[in-house]
C-alpha positions as CSV (number, residue, x, y, z in Angstrom):
1,M,-8.6,-16.9,16.1
2,L,-8.0,-17.2,19.8
3,R,-9.9,-19.8,21.7
4,G,-10.1,-21.4,25.2
5,S,-7.0,-20.8,27.4
6,W,-5.7,-18.2,25.0
7,R,-8.8,-16.1,25.6
8,Q,-8.4,-16.5,29.3
9,L,-4.8,-15.3,29.1
10,W,-6.0,-12.3,27.1
11,L,-8.6,-11.6,29.7
12,F,-6.0,-11.8,32.5
13,L,-3.7,-9.4,30.6
14,L,-6.5,-7.1,29.9
15,L,-7.5,-7.1,33.6
16,L,-3.9,-6.1,34.6
17,L,-4.0,-3.3,32.0
18,L,-7.2,-2.0,33.4
19,L,-5.8,-2.1,37.0
20,L,-3.0,0.1,35.8
21,L,-5.0,2.5,33.7
22,L,-8.3,2.7,35.7
23,P,-7.3,2.8,39.4
24,G,-10.5,4.8,40.1
25,A,-13.0,2.8,38.2
26,P,-16.5,3.2,39.5
27,E,-17.9,0.4,41.6
28,P,-20.9,-1.5,40.1
29,R,-24.2,-0.8,41.7
30,G,-25.5,-3.1,44.4
31,T,-22.0,-4.4,45.4
32,S,-21.5,-4.6,49.1
33,R,-18.3,-3.2,50.6
34,P,-15.9,-5.8,52.1
35,W,-15.6,-4.0,55.4
36,E,-19.4,-3.7,55.8
37,G,-19.8,-7.3,57.1
38,T,-18.8,-9.1,60.2
39,D,-15.1,-8.3,60.2
40,E,-13.7,-6.7,63.4
41,P,-12.4,-3.2,63.1
42,G,-8.9,-4.4,64.1
43,S,-8.6,-7.3,61.6
44,A,-6.5,-7.3,58.5
45,W,-9.6,-7.2,56.4
46,A,-10.4,-3.8,57.8
47,W,-7.1,-2.3,56.9
48,P,-7.9,0.8,54.7
49,G,-5.2,0.0,52.1
50,F,-6.4,-3.6,51.6
51,Q,-10.0,-2.4,51.5
52,R,-9.2,0.0,48.8
53,L,-7.4,-2.6,46.8
54,Q,-10.3,-5.0,47.1
55,E,-12.7,-2.3,46.0
56,Q,-10.5,-1.6,42.9
57,L,-10.2,-5.3,42.1
58,R,-13.9,-5.8,42.4
59,A,-14.8,-2.8,40.2
60,A,-12.0,-3.5,37.7
61,G,-13.1,-7.2,37.5
62,A,-16.7,-6.3,36.7
63,L,-15.7,-3.6,34.2
64,S,-13.1,-5.8,32.5
65,K,-15.7,-8.4,31.6
66,R,-17.6,-5.7,29.7
67,Y,-14.4,-4.5,28.1
68,W,-13.4,-8.0,27.1
69,T,-16.8,-8.6,25.5
70,L,-16.7,-5.3,23.6
71,F,-13.1,-5.9,22.6
72,S,-13.7,-9.4,21.4
73,C,-16.8,-8.2,19.4
74,Q,-14.7,-5.6,17.7
75,V,-11.8,-7.9,16.9
76,W,-13.9,-11.1,16.1
77,P,-17.3,-9.8,14.9
78,D,-18.2,-13.1,13.3
79,D,-17.7,-14.8,16.7
80,C,-19.8,-12.4,18.7
81,D,-23.4,-13.4,19.3
82,E,-26.3,-11.3,20.4
83,D,-26.2,-12.5,24.0
84,E,-22.6,-11.3,24.3
85,E,-23.4,-7.9,22.8
86,A,-26.4,-7.6,25.2
87,A,-24.2,-8.5,28.2
88,A,-21.7,-5.9,27.1
89,R,-24.4,-3.2,27.2
90,P,-26.7,-3.9,30.1
91,L,-29.6,-1.5,30.8
92,G,-28.6,1.8,32.3
93,W,-24.8,1.2,31.7
94,R,-22.7,3.2,29.2
95,L,-19.0,2.8,28.5
96,P,-17.2,5.9,29.9
97,L,-15.6,8.2,27.3
98,L,-12.2,7.4,28.8
99,G,-12.9,3.7,28.7
100,Q,-13.9,3.9,25.0
101,R,-10.6,5.5,24.3
102,Y,-8.7,2.7,26.0
103,L,-10.8,0.2,24.1
104,D,-10.0,1.8,20.8
105,L,-6.3,2.0,21.6
106,L,-6.3,-1.7,22.7
107,T,-8.0,-2.8,19.5
108,T,-5.6,-0.7,17.3
109,W,-2.6,-2.2,19.1
110,Y,-3.9,-5.7,18.7
111,C,-4.7,-5.2,15.1
112,S,-1.3,-3.9,14.4
113,F,0.1,-7.5,14.4
114,Q,-3.0,-9.7,14.1
115,D,-5.4,-10.0,11.2
116,C,-8.7,-8.6,12.5
117,C,-9.7,-6.1,9.8
118,P,-13.0,-6.4,7.8
119,G,-11.0,-7.5,4.7
120,G,-9.2,-10.2,6.7
121,D,-5.7,-8.7,6.6
122,C,-4.7,-5.4,8.2
123,R,-1.6,-5.2,6.0
124,I,-3.8,-4.6,3.0
125,S,-5.5,-1.2,2.8
126,N,-6.6,-0.8,-0.9
127,N,-7.3,2.9,-0.4
128,F,-8.6,3.6,-3.9
129,T,-9.8,7.0,-2.9
130,G,-6.3,7.9,-1.8
131,L,-4.8,6.5,-5.0
132,E,-7.2,8.5,-7.1
133,W,-6.3,11.6,-5.2
134,D,-2.6,11.0,-5.6
135,L,-2.9,10.4,-9.3
136,N,-5.1,13.5,-9.9
137,V,-3.2,15.9,-7.6
138,R,0.4,14.7,-7.3
139,L,1.0,13.3,-10.7
140,H,1.5,15.9,-13.5
141,G,1.3,15.6,-17.3
142,Q,0.3,11.9,-17.4
143,H,-3.4,11.8,-18.2
144,L,-3.1,8.3,-19.8
145,V,-1.5,6.9,-16.7
146,R,-4.1,8.5,-14.5
147,Q,-7.0,7.0,-16.5
148,L,-5.6,3.5,-16.9
149,V,-3.8,2.7,-13.6
150,L,-6.7,3.3,-11.2
151,R,-9.3,1.6,-13.4
152,T,-7.1,-1.4,-14.1
153,V,-5.8,-2.0,-10.6
154,R,-9.1,-1.4,-8.9
155,G,-10.9,-3.7,-11.4
156,Y,-8.4,-6.5,-10.9
157,L,-8.4,-6.3,-7.1
158,E,-12.2,-6.2,-6.9
159,T,-12.4,-9.4,-9.1
160,P,-13.8,-12.2,-6.8
161,Q,-11.8,-15.0,-8.5
162,P,-8.9,-13.8,-10.7
163,D,-7.7,-16.3,-13.2
164,K,-4.3,-14.8,-13.6
165,A,-1.9,-12.2,-12.2
166,L,-2.1,-8.6,-13.5
167,A,1.0,-7.4,-15.4
168,L,1.6,-3.7,-16.1
169,S,4.6,-2.4,-17.9
170,F,5.5,1.3,-17.5
171,H,7.6,2.9,-20.2
172,G,9.1,6.3,-20.7
173,W,12.1,8.5,-20.3
174,S,13.7,9.0,-16.9
175,G,11.9,11.6,-14.7
176,T,8.5,11.1,-16.2
177,G,7.0,9.5,-13.0
178,K,7.3,5.7,-13.4
179,N,8.8,5.1,-10.0
180,F,6.5,7.8,-8.5
181,V,3.4,6.0,-9.6
182,A,4.7,2.7,-8.4
183,R,5.3,4.2,-5.0
184,M,1.7,5.6,-5.0
185,L,0.4,2.1,-5.7
186,V,2.4,0.6,-2.8
187,E,1.5,3.4,-0.4
188,N,-2.2,3.2,-1.1
189,L,-2.6,-0.6,-1.4
190,Y,-0.5,-1.6,1.6
191,R,-0.4,-0.2,5.2
192,D,3.4,-0.4,5.4
193,G,4.2,0.6,1.9
194,L,7.5,-0.9,0.6
195,M,8.1,-2.3,4.0
196,S,5.0,-4.6,3.7
197,D,5.4,-8.3,3.8
198,C,3.2,-8.3,0.7
199,V,5.5,-6.2,-1.5
200,R,8.8,-7.1,-3.1
201,M,10.9,-4.8,-5.3
202,F,13.7,-5.9,-7.5
203,I,16.2,-3.8,-9.4
204,A,17.7,-5.8,-12.3
205,T,21.3,-4.6,-12.0
206,F,21.3,-4.9,-8.2
207,H,19.5,-8.1,-7.5
208,F,20.4,-10.0,-10.7
209,P,23.7,-8.5,-11.8
210,H,25.5,-11.6,-13.3
211,R,24.2,-13.5,-16.3
212,K,26.2,-16.6,-15.4
213,Y,24.1,-17.0,-12.2
214,V,20.7,-16.8,-13.9
215,D,19.7,-20.3,-12.8
216,L,20.4,-19.5,-9.2
217,Y,18.5,-16.2,-9.6
218,K,15.5,-18.1,-11.0
219,E,15.4,-20.4,-8.0
220,Q,15.6,-17.5,-5.6
221,L,13.0,-15.5,-7.5
222,M,10.6,-18.5,-7.5
223,G,11.1,-19.0,-3.8
224,Q,10.5,-15.3,-3.0
225,I,7.3,-15.2,-5.0
226,R,6.0,-18.4,-3.5
227,E,6.9,-17.2,0.1
228,T,5.3,-13.8,-0.4
229,Q,2.1,-15.4,-1.8
230,Q,1.9,-17.7,1.2
231,L,2.2,-14.7,3.5
232,C,-0.3,-12.6,1.8
233,H,-3.4,-13.2,-0.4
234,Q,-2.7,-9.9,-2.3
235,T,0.9,-9.3,-3.5
236,L,2.8,-6.8,-5.5
237,F,6.1,-7.4,-7.3
238,I,8.0,-4.5,-8.8
239,F,10.8,-5.0,-11.4
240,D,12.8,-1.8,-12.0
241,E,15.1,-1.6,-15.0
242,A,13.0,-4.4,-16.5
243,E,14.8,-4.1,-19.9
244,K,17.9,-5.5,-18.2
245,L,16.3,-8.7,-16.9
246,H,17.4,-12.0,-18.4
247,P,14.7,-13.7,-20.4
248,G,15.2,-16.8,-18.2
249,L,14.2,-14.8,-15.1
250,L,11.0,-13.6,-16.9
251,E,10.1,-17.2,-17.6
252,V,9.6,-17.7,-13.9
253,L,6.6,-15.4,-14.1
254,E,4.8,-17.1,-17.0
255,P,2.8,-19.6,-14.9
256,H,1.3,-16.7,-13.0
257,L,0.4,-14.7,-16.1
258,E,-1.2,-17.5,-18.1
259,R,-5.0,-17.8,-17.7
260,R,-6.1,-20.8,-15.6
261,A,-9.2,-22.9,-16.4
262,P,-11.9,-22.5,-13.8
263,E,-11.6,-26.1,-12.6
264,G,-7.9,-25.4,-12.0
265,H,-8.6,-22.8,-9.3
266,R,-7.4,-23.4,-5.8
267,A,-9.6,-23.2,-2.8
268,E,-8.0,-19.9,-1.8
269,F,-7.5,-17.2,-4.5
270,T,-4.6,-14.9,-4.7
271,W,-4.3,-11.5,-6.2
272,T,-0.8,-10.8,-7.7
273,I,0.4,-7.7,-9.6
274,F,3.6,-7.7,-11.5
275,L,4.8,-4.1,-12.3
276,F,7.7,-3.6,-14.8
277,L,9.4,-0.2,-14.9
278,S,11.6,0.5,-18.0
279,N,13.1,3.3,-20.1
280,L,12.8,1.0,-23.1
281,R,11.5,2.6,-26.2
282,G,10.8,5.9,-24.5
283,D,12.1,7.5,-27.7
284,I,9.2,6.0,-29.7
285,I,6.7,7.5,-27.3
286,N,8.4,10.9,-27.7
287,E,8.4,10.6,-31.5
288,V,4.7,9.8,-31.7
289,V,3.7,12.5,-29.2
290,L,5.8,15.1,-31.0
291,K,4.3,14.2,-34.4
292,L,0.7,14.4,-33.0
293,L,1.4,17.8,-31.4
294,K,2.8,19.2,-34.7
295,A,-0.3,17.9,-36.4
296,G,-2.5,20.1,-34.2
297,W,-3.5,17.6,-31.5
298,S,-3.5,18.8,-27.9
299,R,-1.6,16.7,-25.3
300,E,-4.8,15.6,-23.6
301,E,-6.3,14.4,-26.9
302,I,-3.7,11.7,-27.2
303,T,-5.1,8.3,-26.4
304,M,-3.7,4.8,-25.7
305,E,-4.7,3.8,-29.2
306,H,-2.2,6.3,-30.5
307,L,0.7,4.9,-28.5
308,E,0.4,1.4,-27.2
309,P,0.5,-0.5,-30.6
310,H,3.6,1.4,-31.6
311,L,5.2,0.9,-28.2
312,Q,4.5,-2.9,-28.1
313,A,5.7,-3.4,-31.7
314,E,9.0,-1.6,-31.1
315,I,9.7,-3.5,-27.9
316,V,9.3,-6.8,-29.7
317,E,11.6,-5.7,-32.5
318,T,14.3,-4.4,-30.1
319,T,17.3,-6.8,-30.3
320,D,19.5,-5.5,-27.4
321,N,17.3,-6.5,-24.4
322,G,15.8,-9.7,-23.0
323,F,12.5,-8.1,-22.1
324,G,11.3,-7.8,-25.7
325,H,12.4,-11.3,-26.5
326,S,10.7,-12.9,-23.5
327,R,7.5,-15.0,-23.9
328,L,5.8,-12.4,-21.6
329,V,5.9,-9.9,-24.5
330,K,5.8,-12.2,-27.5
331,E,2.8,-14.1,-26.3
332,N,0.9,-11.1,-25.0
333,L,1.0,-12.0,-21.3
334,I,1.5,-8.4,-20.3
335,D,-1.9,-6.8,-19.9
336,Y,-0.9,-3.1,-20.6
337,F,2.1,-1.3,-21.9
338,I,1.5,2.1,-20.3
339,P,3.4,5.1,-21.8
340,F,4.7,8.0,-19.8
341,L,4.9,11.2,-21.8
342,L,7.7,13.7,-21.6
343,L,6.9,16.6,-19.3
344,E,6.5,20.2,-20.6
345,Y,7.5,23.5,-19.0
346,R,4.2,23.8,-17.2
347,H,4.5,20.4,-15.6
348,V,8.1,21.2,-14.4
349,R,6.7,24.3,-12.6
350,L,4.1,22.2,-10.8
351,C,6.8,19.7,-9.7
352,A,8.8,22.6,-8.4
353,R,5.8,23.9,-6.5
354,D,5.2,20.5,-5.0
355,A,8.8,20.2,-3.9
356,F,8.6,23.5,-2.1
357,L,5.3,22.5,-0.4
358,S,6.7,19.1,0.7
359,Q,9.6,20.8,2.5
360,E,7.3,23.5,3.9
361,L,9.3,26.2,2.1
362,L,8.0,29.6,0.8
363,Y,8.2,30.2,-2.9
364,T,7.1,32.8,-5.5
365,E,5.9,32.4,-9.1
366,E,9.2,33.9,-10.2
367,T,11.1,31.2,-8.3
368,L,9.2,28.5,-10.0
369,D,9.9,30.0,-13.4
370,E,13.6,30.3,-12.6
371,I,13.8,26.6,-11.6
372,A,11.9,25.5,-14.7
373,Q,14.1,27.5,-16.9
374,M,17.2,25.8,-15.5
375,M,16.1,22.5,-17.0
376,V,17.2,21.2,-20.4
377,Y,14.5,21.0,-23.1
378,V,14.2,18.9,-26.2
379,P,14.0,18.6,-29.2
380,K,16.7,21.3,-29.9
381,E,14.5,23.3,-32.3
382,E,11.1,23.1,-30.5
383,Q,12.3,23.0,-26.9
384,L,9.0,21.4,-25.8
385,F,10.0,18.7,-23.3
386,S,12.1,18.5,-20.2
387,S,14.9,16.0,-21.0
388,Q,15.0,14.9,-17.3
389,G,11.4,15.4,-16.5
390,C,11.1,16.4,-12.8
391,K,14.0,14.3,-11.7
392,S,16.5,17.0,-10.6
393,I,14.0,19.5,-9.1
394,S,15.2,19.0,-5.5
395,Q,18.8,19.8,-6.5
396,R,17.6,23.0,-8.2
397,I,15.8,24.0,-5.0
398,N,18.9,23.3,-2.9
399,Y,20.8,25.6,-5.2
400,F,18.4,28.5,-4.4
401,L,18.6,27.8,-0.7
402,S,22.4,27.6,-0.5
């Protein structure tokens, strides 16, 4: 928070800004004009240009004090007492509409790089209303994801004193929406999305490609997590292609995912979310869903109880990846294994519609059907699910436009 000389500097800068923006600011009532004194008509003080400048300086100076008080009360509400607020709004004086606009612009500009939001950090938005809208409107065919992600993430971030990080593991075939939902989280929880100082995304094959350097990667990962947590009290770490992560790398996350005793809490609490994205055991999800559909269940009747136990057990038994053999999985340090279901024909049509709308292109129902019919569906006999989900919809649209 700014104090002393810093505030005086801000007041000076604000005064200069007002001189530029408000050359015709009204003169406060009761102020005598500089040329209405004892000055001779021929003196320098009577020069019209100088008189006008003095008038503008006097009016801007009076107005700038009021601006500064209002501005400081907006930016530092805890440091604004009743006397300052009263001084900012004397009897019979109202901030002009144009002046209020400047004040709002100035406050927005200052808050773009300085922490002055009600939550203490302007980089963190936690727009749960927007997240709910995105999950309900933009995400298709994933009722389990829609139910669980919002409730879990919101519940964790609204916990006053979390005793561990939150770990979510997204599983399912390519094109079912894992990265899409991860992006929704980033965009609604942080003002700058993936560009935020509070977010880090790692792709296993890109950031940690060589197994022989795993010790170096561990040091780098620990340093990045520590640095990000020092920058932000609420952080999000995304690990794409999680099944290809070395178990040693996953060990770095264990201290964050183990529950801490209350007396072990630090003075400042941090909220950390680890998000794992993986195609691992998507085939098990597909088998269970297909079996339930053949037994007469509707898609929307399928619950987490039908899928999560099978999914977790199969991940642990998988021998060709480090993720299943890590302590994170074996010791139940991951809070939820969230299954993404294969998409059906009707969901592909909705994805095609959204793609047209996002590009502001016209479409017909026949066009949506044509695009959906171009996709490959599995199993071979039933032809129920799109093998690529919605992943190649954009290419299909380009085909129609070319």
